matplotlib code that plots the C-alpha trace (Angstrom):
import matplotlib.pyplot as plt

x = [5.0, 4.1, 0.9, 0.0, 1.1, -1.4, -3.8, -3.4, -4.2, -7.1, -8.3, -7.5, -9.4, -12.4, -12.5, -12.3, -15.3, -17.2, -17.0, -18.1, -21.1, -21.8, -21.7, -21.7, -20.9, -20.1, -17.1, -14.9, -13.0, -12.5, -11.6, -9.3, -7.8, -7.3, -5.7, -3.2, -2.3, -1.6, 0.8, 2.4, 3.0, 4.0, 6.6, 7.9, 8.2, 10.0, 12.4, 13.1, 12.8, 16.0, 15.5, 13.1, 12.9, 12.0, 9.2, 7.9, 8.0, 6.3, 3.6, 3.2, 2.6, 0.1, -2.0, -2.1, -2.5, -5.6, -7.0, -6.2, -8.2, -11.0, -13.5, -12.2, -13.3, -9.7, -10.9, -12.4, -8.6, -7.2, -7.3, -5.6, -3.0, -2.8, -2.3, 0.8, 1.9, 2.3, 3.8, 6.3, 6.6, 7.1, 9.8, 12.0, 11.6, 13.3, 16.0, 19.7, 20.8, 22.2, 18.6, 19.4, 20.0, 17.3, 18.2, 17.2, 20.1, 22.8, 26.0]
y = [11.7, 11.7, 12.4, 8.6, 7.4, 10.1, 8.6, 5.3, 6.2, 7.9, 4.9, 2.4, 4.7, 4.8, 1.1, 0.8, 3.2, 1.6, -2.4, -0.3, 1.1, -1.8, -4.4, -2.2, -2.9, -6.6, -5.5, -3.8, -6.9, -7.3, -3.6, -4.0, -7.1, -5.0, -2.3, -4.6, -5.8, -2.6, -1.8, -4.4, -3.1, 0.2, -1.6, -3.5, -0.3, 1.3, -1.2, -1.2, 2.5, 2.8, -0.6, 0.8, -2.7, -4.3, -1.5, -2.7, -6.3, -5.7, -3.8, -6.3, -8.7, -6.9, -7.0, -10.4, -10.9, -8.8, -10.7, -13.7, -12.1, -11.8, -13.5, -11.6, -8.2, -7.8, -6.9, -3.6, -2.9, -3.8, 0.2, 1.2, -1.9, -0.5, 3.1, 2.5, -0.3, 3.0, 5.2, 2.1, 1.4, 5.4, 5.8, 3.1, 4.1, 7.8, 6.8, 5.7, 1.8, 4.2, 5.2, 8.8, 10.5, 10.8, 10.1, 13.3, 15.5, 16.8, 15.6]
z = [1.4, -2.1, -3.5, -4.4, -1.1, 0.1, -2.4, -1.0, 2.5, 1.7, -0.5, 2.8, 5.2, 2.7, 2.6, 6.6, 6.3, 3.6, 5.5, 8.8, 6.7, 5.3, 7.5, 10.5, 14.3, 13.2, 11.0, 13.6, 13.6, 10.4, 9.9, 13.2, 10.9, 7.6, 10.3, 11.9, 8.4, 7.2, 9.9, 9.3, 5.4, 6.6, 9.2, 6.2, 3.9, 6.6, 6.9, 2.6, 2.5, 0.6, -1.3, -4.4, -5.4, -2.3, -1.8, -5.3, -4.5, -1.0, -3.1, -5.9, -2.8, -1.2, -4.5, -4.4, -0.7, -1.5, -4.3, -2.2, 0.9, -1.6, 1.5, 4.2, 1.9, 0.4, -2.8, -1.3, -0.4, -4.0, -4.9, -1.8, -2.6, -6.8, -6.2, -3.6, -6.2, -9.0, -6.1, -5.6, -9.1, -10.1, -7.4, -8.4, -12.1, -11.0, -9.0, -9.4, -8.3, -5.0, -4.9, -3.8, -6.6, -9.6, -13.1, -14.3, -11.9, -13.7, -11.9]

ax = plt.figure().add_subplot(projection="3d")
ax.plot(x, y, z, "-o")
ax.set_aspect("equal")
plt.show()
């Protein structure tokens, strides 16, 4: 797992803890909802694992979704989504069209 993806997971978990600390037990439903949304993102990312451009689009949509759902504390998750977007863009820039061989590798 790339370092930026690990950072994204850590930021997501920190946001979940932050919501519990700030809101308390009443925030458990909100935390559960965001966890389900994250599981959906992981599922789609797994299905698009060989398509770097699709992962970039997914991560960009995730950032937009965090802003769109600001009333449900989506902005708390924006750093995690932004980090995931950075990881997807970095991977997309370093792969060839067949998504297997880095551009800098010799033939």
